[in-house]
C-alpha positions in Angstrom: 109.0 107.7 75.7 108.5 107.7 79.5 107.7 104.6 81.5 106.5 104.7 85.0 107.1 101.8 87.4 104.9 101.9 90.5 106.0 99.6 93.3 103.7 98.3 96.0 104.7 99.7 99.5 104.4 96.2 100.9 107.7 95.4 99.0 109.4 98.0 101.2 111.7 99.4 98.5 113.5 102.7 98.5 113.0 104.8 95.4 116.6 106.1 95.4 118.0 102.5 95.6 115.8 101.4 92.7 116.8 104.4 90.5 120.5 103.8 91.3 120.2 100.1 90.6 118.7 100.8 87.1 121.2 103.5 86.3 124.1 101.3 87.3 122.8 98.3 85.3 123.2 97.4 81.6 119.7 98.7 81.1 120.8 102.3 81.6 121.9 102.3 78.0 118.2 102.0 77.1 116.7 104.5 79.6 117.6 106.7 82.5 115.7 106.2 85.8 114.7 109.1 88.0 112.4 109.6 91.0 108.8 110.7 90.3 106.9 112.3 93.2 103.2 111.2 93.3 100.4 111.8 95.6 98.7 108.9 97.4 95.5 109.7 95.6 97.2 108.9 92.3 97.0 105.2 92.9 94.1 103.0 94.1 96.6 101.1 96.4 97.7 104.3 98.1 101.2 105.6 98.4 103.7 103.8 96.1 107.3 104.1 95.1 107.4 105.4 91.6 110.3 105.5 89.1 110.3 107.2 85.8 112.3 105.7 83.0 113.0 108.1 80.1 114.0 106.4 76.9 114.5 107.5 73.3 113.1 104.2 72.0 110.5 101.7 73.1 111.5 99.4 76.0 109.9 95.9 75.9 108.0 94.9 79.0 110.3 91.8 79.2 113.3 94.1 79.8 111.5 95.8 82.8 110.5 92.4 84.1 114.0 91.0 83.9 115.4 94.1 85.7 112.9 93.6 88.5 113.7 89.9 88.8 117.5 90.5 88.8 117.1 93.4 91.3 115.2 91.1 93.8 117.8 88.3 93.4 120.5 90.8 94.4 118.5 92.3 97.2 117.7 89.0 98.8 120.9 86.9 98.3 120.5 83.3 99.6 116.8 83.9 100.3 113.7 83.4 98.3 112.9 86.9 96.9 109.3 88.1 97.1 106.9 86.8 94.4 105.6 89.8 92.5 102.9 90.4 89.9 103.6 93.0 87.1 100.5 94.5 85.6 100.8 96.9 82.7 98.1 99.5 82.1 97.9 102.5 79.8 97.3 105.8 81.5 94.9 108.4 80.1 97.8 110.3 78.6 98.7 107.2 76.6 101.9 106.2 78.6 102.4 102.7 80.0 102.4 102.2 83.7 103.9 99.1 85.2 102.4 98.2 88.6 104.6 95.9 90.6 102.8 94.3 93.5 103.5 91.6 96.0 101.8 88.5 94.7 98.7 87.4 96.7 99.6 83.8 95.7 101.2 81.7 98.4 105.0 82.0 98.3 107.2 79.0 98.5 109.5 78.8 101.5 
């Protein structure tokens, strides 16, 4: 099963860095991350960083959320990481799409 993770450009994340972080993590046993080129017209928010996770088995949304949380903690050591919202939708082809956006809620300093 394939899972697509679409990251809001406001998070300023490099796709290669995200894929490498997933593939170097304990989660790599469950799925392999690769880059997925997409056009800006594919998403209502415009151009996004997209990863494709290819897994033999189902991956719970909690695993993906934990990876994102851990990734941000490492990326922003000693600082408050950005607050994000993770929305899951099912695409017309039946595959899950996780949209990771910067939260519009006020972030704590």
